[in-house]
PyMOL CGO cylinders between C-alpha atoms (Angstrom):
from pymol import cmd
from pymol.cgo import CYLINDER

trace = [
    CYLINDER, 33.93, 12.58, -22.16, 32.15, 10.30, -19.69, 0.3, 1, 1, 1, 1, 1, 1,
    CYLINDER, 32.15, 10.30, -19.69, 30.86, 6.97, -20.96, 0.3, 1, 1, 1, 1, 1, 1,
    CYLINDER, 30.86, 6.97, -20.96, 27.07, 6.63, -21.03, 0.3, 1, 1, 1, 1, 1, 1,
    CYLINDER, 27.07, 6.63, -21.03, 25.50, 3.34, -19.97, 0.3, 1, 1, 1, 1, 1, 1,
    CYLINDER, 25.50, 3.34, -19.97, 21.96, 2.42, -20.94, 0.3, 1, 1, 1, 1, 1, 1,
    CYLINDER, 21.96, 2.42, -20.94, 20.12, 1.07, -17.89, 0.3, 1, 1, 1, 1, 1, 1,
    CYLINDER, 20.12, 1.07, -17.89, 17.96, -2.03, -18.07, 0.3, 1, 1, 1, 1, 1, 1,
    CYLINDER, 17.96, -2.03, -18.07, 15.13, -1.39, -15.60, 0.3, 1, 1, 1, 1, 1, 1,
    CYLINDER, 15.13, -1.39, -15.60, 12.48, -3.75, -14.28, 0.3, 1, 1, 1, 1, 1, 1,
    CYLINDER, 12.48, -3.75, -14.28, 9.69, -3.64, -11.69, 0.3, 1, 1, 1, 1, 1, 1,
    CYLINDER, 9.69, -3.64, -11.69, 10.28, -5.63, -8.53, 0.3, 1, 1, 1, 1, 1, 1,
    CYLINDER, 10.28, -5.63, -8.53, 8.64, -6.15, -5.15, 0.3, 1, 1, 1, 1, 1, 1,
    CYLINDER, 8.64, -6.15, -5.15, 10.57, -6.01, -1.87, 0.3, 1, 1, 1, 1, 1, 1,
    CYLINDER, 10.57, -6.01, -1.87, 10.11, -9.34, -0.10, 0.3, 1, 1, 1, 1, 1, 1,
    CYLINDER, 10.11, -9.34, -0.10, 12.48, -8.73, 2.81, 0.3, 1, 1, 1, 1, 1, 1,
    CYLINDER, 12.48, -8.73, 2.81, 14.23, -5.70, 4.27, 0.3, 1, 1, 1, 1, 1, 1,
    CYLINDER, 14.23, -5.70, 4.27, 16.74, -5.44, 7.07, 0.3, 1, 1, 1, 1, 1, 1,
    CYLINDER, 16.74, -5.44, 7.07, 18.24, -2.30, 8.61, 0.3, 1, 1, 1, 1, 1, 1,
    CYLINDER, 18.24, -2.30, 8.61, 22.01, -2.01, 8.08, 0.3, 1, 1, 1, 1, 1, 1,
    CYLINDER, 22.01, -2.01, 8.08, 23.32, -0.59, 11.36, 0.3, 1, 1, 1, 1, 1, 1,
    CYLINDER, 23.32, -0.59, 11.36, 26.85, -0.12, 9.95, 0.3, 1, 1, 1, 1, 1, 1,
    CYLINDER, 26.85, -0.12, 9.95, 25.69, 2.48, 7.42, 0.3, 1, 1, 1, 1, 1, 1,
    CYLINDER, 25.69, 2.48, 7.42, 26.38, 6.18, 7.99, 0.3, 1, 1, 1, 1, 1, 1,
    CYLINDER, 26.38, 6.18, 7.99, 23.08, 7.08, 6.29, 0.3, 1, 1, 1, 1, 1, 1,
    CYLINDER, 23.08, 7.08, 6.29, 19.88, 5.02, 6.51, 0.3, 1, 1, 1, 1, 1, 1,
    CYLINDER, 19.88, 5.02, 6.51, 20.52, 1.88, 4.45, 0.3, 1, 1, 1, 1, 1, 1,
    CYLINDER, 20.52, 1.88, 4.45, 18.72, -1.40, 4.09, 0.3, 1, 1, 1, 1, 1, 1,
    CYLINDER, 18.72, -1.40, 4.09, 19.65, -4.82, 2.81, 0.3, 1, 1, 1, 1, 1, 1,
    CYLINDER, 19.65, -4.82, 2.81, 16.73, -5.98, 0.70, 0.3, 1, 1, 1, 1, 1, 1,
    CYLINDER, 16.73, -5.98, 0.70, 15.69, -9.02, -1.31, 0.3, 1, 1, 1, 1, 1, 1,
    CYLINDER, 15.69, -9.02, -1.31, 13.67, -8.04, -4.38, 0.3, 1, 1, 1, 1, 1, 1,
    CYLINDER, 13.67, -8.04, -4.38, 11.40, -10.38, -6.35, 0.3, 1, 1, 1, 1, 1, 1,
    CYLINDER, 11.40, -10.38, -6.35, 11.65, -9.76, -10.11, 0.3, 1, 1, 1, 1, 1, 1,
    CYLINDER, 11.65, -9.76, -10.11, 9.23, -12.54, -11.04, 0.3, 1, 1, 1, 1, 1, 1,
    CYLINDER, 9.23, -12.54, -11.04, 10.62, -14.59, -13.97, 0.3, 1, 1, 1, 1, 1, 1,
    CYLINDER, 10.62, -14.59, -13.97, 13.98, -12.82, -13.56, 0.3, 1, 1, 1, 1, 1, 1,
    CYLINDER, 13.98, -12.82, -13.56, 14.35, -14.30, -10.06, 0.3, 1, 1, 1, 1, 1, 1,
    CYLINDER, 14.35, -14.30, -10.06, 15.27, -12.75, -6.71, 0.3, 1, 1, 1, 1, 1, 1,
    CYLINDER, 15.27, -12.75, -6.71, 18.07, -10.23, -6.27, 0.3, 1, 1, 1, 1, 1, 1,
    CYLINDER, 18.07, -10.23, -6.27, 19.85, -9.05, -3.14, 0.3, 1, 1, 1, 1, 1, 1,
    CYLINDER, 19.85, -9.05, -3.14, 20.74, -5.39, -2.86, 0.3, 1, 1, 1, 1, 1, 1,
    CYLINDER, 20.74, -5.39, -2.86, 21.58, -2.65, -0.40, 0.3, 1, 1, 1, 1, 1, 1,
    CYLINDER, 21.58, -2.65, -0.40, 20.00, 0.76, -0.81, 0.3, 1, 1, 1, 1, 1, 1,
    CYLINDER, 20.00, 0.76, -0.81, 20.51, 4.04, 0.99, 0.3, 1, 1, 1, 1, 1, 1,
    CYLINDER, 20.51, 4.04, 0.99, 17.30, 5.96, 1.67, 0.3, 1, 1, 1, 1, 1, 1,
    CYLINDER, 17.30, 5.96, 1.67, 17.29, 9.40, 3.29, 0.3, 1, 1, 1, 1, 1, 1,
    CYLINDER, 17.29, 9.40, 3.29, 14.37, 8.56, 5.60, 0.3, 1, 1, 1, 1, 1, 1,
    CYLINDER, 14.37, 8.56, 5.60, 14.62, 5.71, 8.09, 0.3, 1, 1, 1, 1, 1, 1,
    CYLINDER, 14.62, 5.71, 8.09, 11.74, 3.27, 7.70, 0.3, 1, 1, 1, 1, 1, 1,
    CYLINDER, 11.74, 3.27, 7.70, 10.76, 0.28, 9.74, 0.3, 1, 1, 1, 1, 1, 1,
    CYLINDER, 10.76, 0.28, 9.74, 11.75, -2.72, 7.62, 0.3, 1, 1, 1, 1, 1, 1,
    CYLINDER, 11.75, -2.72, 7.62, 8.15, -3.98, 7.67, 0.3, 1, 1, 1, 1, 1, 1,
    CYLINDER, 8.15, -3.98, 7.67, 7.08, -0.71, 5.99, 0.3, 1, 1, 1, 1, 1, 1,
    CYLINDER, 7.08, -0.71, 5.99, 9.27, -1.54, 2.97, 0.3, 1, 1, 1, 1, 1, 1,
    CYLINDER, 9.27, -1.54, 2.97, 8.12, -5.14, 2.49, 0.3, 1, 1, 1, 1, 1, 1,
    CYLINDER, 8.12, -5.14, 2.49, 5.57, -5.46, -0.30, 0.3, 1, 1, 1, 1, 1, 1,
    CYLINDER, 5.57, -5.46, -0.30, 6.38, -2.13, -1.92, 0.3, 1, 1, 1, 1, 1, 1,
    CYLINDER, 6.38, -2.13, -1.92, 7.08, -2.16, -5.63, 0.3, 1, 1, 1, 1, 1, 1,
    CYLINDER, 7.08, -2.16, -5.63, 10.17, -0.45, -6.96, 0.3, 1, 1, 1, 1, 1, 1,
    CYLINDER, 10.17, -0.45, -6.96, 11.95, 0.17, -10.24, 0.3, 1, 1, 1, 1, 1, 1,
    CYLINDER, 11.95, 0.17, -10.24, 15.52, -1.13, -10.34, 0.3, 1, 1, 1, 1, 1, 1,
    CYLINDER, 15.52, -1.13, -10.34, 18.37, -1.28, -12.84, 0.3, 1, 1, 1, 1, 1, 1,
    CYLINDER, 18.37, -1.28, -12.84, 19.37, -4.90, -13.25, 0.3, 1, 1, 1, 1, 1, 1,
    CYLINDER, 19.37, -4.90, -13.25, 22.40, -4.59, -15.53, 0.3, 1, 1, 1, 1, 1, 1,
    CYLINDER, 22.40, -4.59, -15.53, 24.90, -2.67, -13.39, 0.3, 1, 1, 1, 1, 1, 1,
    CYLINDER, 24.90, -2.67, -13.39, 28.01, -4.39, -12.00, 0.3, 1, 1, 1, 1, 1, 1,
    CYLINDER, 28.01, -4.39, -12.00, 27.82, -5.10, -8.24, 0.3, 1, 1, 1, 1, 1, 1,
    CYLINDER, 27.82, -5.10, -8.24, 29.15, -2.44, -5.85, 0.3, 1, 1, 1, 1, 1, 1,
    CYLINDER, 29.15, -2.44, -5.85, 29.26, -2.02, -2.10, 0.3, 1, 1, 1, 1, 1, 1,
    CYLINDER, 29.26, -2.02, -2.10, 26.79, 0.06, -0.10, 0.3, 1, 1, 1, 1, 1, 1,
    CYLINDER, 26.79, 0.06, -0.10, 27.62, 0.24, 3.60, 0.3, 1, 1, 1, 1, 1, 1,
    CYLINDER, 27.62, 0.24, 3.60, 29.84, -2.82, 3.28, 0.3, 1, 1, 1, 1, 1, 1,
    CYLINDER, 29.84, -2.82, 3.28, 27.22, -4.98, 1.55, 0.3, 1, 1, 1, 1, 1, 1,
    CYLINDER, 27.22, -4.98, 1.55, 27.37, -5.99, -2.11, 0.3, 1, 1, 1, 1, 1, 1,
    CYLINDER, 27.37, -5.99, -2.11, 24.58, -4.42, -4.15, 0.3, 1, 1, 1, 1, 1, 1,
    CYLINDER, 24.58, -4.42, -4.15, 23.42, -6.17, -7.33, 0.3, 1, 1, 1, 1, 1, 1,
    CYLINDER, 23.42, -6.17, -7.33, 20.75, -3.68, -8.43, 0.3, 1, 1, 1, 1, 1, 1,
    CYLINDER, 20.75, -3.68, -8.43, 20.23, 0.08, -8.24, 0.3, 1, 1, 1, 1, 1, 1,
    CYLINDER, 20.23, 0.08, -8.24, 16.89, 1.10, -6.79, 0.3, 1, 1, 1, 1, 1, 1,
    CYLINDER, 16.89, 1.10, -6.79, 15.44, 3.87, -8.94, 0.3, 1, 1, 1, 1, 1, 1,
    CYLINDER, 15.44, 3.87, -8.94, 11.80, 3.97, -7.84, 0.3, 1, 1, 1, 1, 1, 1,
    CYLINDER, 11.80, 3.97, -7.84, 12.02, 6.99, -5.58, 0.3, 1, 1, 1, 1, 1, 1,
    CYLINDER, 12.02, 6.99, -5.58, 10.50, 10.43, -5.39, 0.3, 1, 1, 1, 1, 1, 1,
    CYLINDER, 10.50, 10.43, -5.39, 11.13, 13.51, -3.29, 0.3, 1, 1, 1, 1, 1, 1,
    CYLINDER, 11.13, 13.51, -3.29, 8.89, 14.24, -0.33, 0.3, 1, 1, 1, 1, 1, 1,
    CYLINDER, 8.89, 14.24, -0.33, 10.15, 17.38, 1.32, 0.3, 1, 1, 1, 1, 1, 1,
    CYLINDER, 10.15, 17.38, 1.32, 13.82, 16.65, 1.92, 0.3, 1, 1, 1, 1, 1, 1,
    CYLINDER, 13.82, 16.65, 1.92, 13.29, 12.89, 2.04, 0.3, 1, 1, 1, 1, 1, 1,
    CYLINDER, 13.29, 12.89, 2.04, 13.40, 10.26, -0.65, 0.3, 1, 1, 1, 1, 1, 1,
    CYLINDER, 13.40, 10.26, -0.65, 10.72, 7.60, -0.41, 0.3, 1, 1, 1, 1, 1, 1,
    CYLINDER, 10.72, 7.60, -0.41, 10.05, 4.43, -2.39, 0.3, 1, 1, 1, 1, 1, 1,
    CYLINDER, 10.05, 4.43, -2.39, 7.12, 4.66, -4.75, 0.3, 1, 1, 1, 1, 1, 1,
    CYLINDER, 7.12, 4.66, -4.75, 3.71, 3.26, -3.94, 0.3, 1, 1, 1, 1, 1, 1,
    CYLINDER, 3.71, 3.26, -3.94, 2.23, 2.43, -7.33, 0.3, 1, 1, 1, 1, 1, 1,
    CYLINDER, 2.23, 2.43, -7.33, -1.50, 3.07, -7.84, 0.3, 1, 1, 1, 1, 1, 1,
    CYLINDER, -1.50, 3.07, -7.84, -2.00, -0.39, -9.30, 0.3, 1, 1, 1, 1, 1, 1,
    CYLINDER, -2.00, -0.39, -9.30, 0.27, -3.44, -9.12, 0.3, 1, 1, 1, 1, 1, 1,
    CYLINDER, 0.27, -3.44, -9.12, 2.57, -4.14, -12.06, 0.3, 1, 1, 1, 1, 1, 1,
    CYLINDER, 2.57, -4.14, -12.06, 3.76, -7.71, -12.68, 0.3, 1, 1, 1, 1, 1, 1,
    CYLINDER, 3.76, -7.71, -12.68, 7.24, -8.32, -11.27, 0.3, 1, 1, 1, 1, 1, 1,
    CYLINDER, 7.24, -8.32, -11.27, 9.88, -8.33, -13.99, 0.3, 1, 1, 1, 1, 1, 1,
    CYLINDER, 9.88, -8.33, -13.99, 8.00, -5.88, -16.24, 0.3, 1, 1, 1, 1, 1, 1,
    CYLINDER, 8.00, -5.88, -16.24, 10.62, -3.91, -18.22, 0.3, 1, 1, 1, 1, 1, 1,
    CYLINDER, 10.62, -3.91, -18.22, 10.57, -0.13, -17.91, 0.3, 1, 1, 1, 1, 1, 1,
    CYLINDER, 10.57, -0.13, -17.91, 11.64, 1.87, -20.95, 0.3, 1, 1, 1, 1, 1, 1,
]
cmd.load_cgo(trace, "trace")
């Protein structure tokens, strides 16, 4: 049987995003502000290609307790979970009202 891992998720805001040209699918290196938890660097693959400036300032939900892995050759420290389907694309969520960075999600 597969081992189940409980994810520790927090709200963060993307403060920088850079297109990763080495990725086979659209991928971005991002720095995410988790407020009192600090800043984290991560790489995320997104099915739609955005301009990096369109990602900056968007809030996301991320798992902060997973071991680092590589996405398109870049070490990823968090798993971006704040996504929803739009047609065949996955987009980052735009929250209706801001949530403080670092807020735990249960």
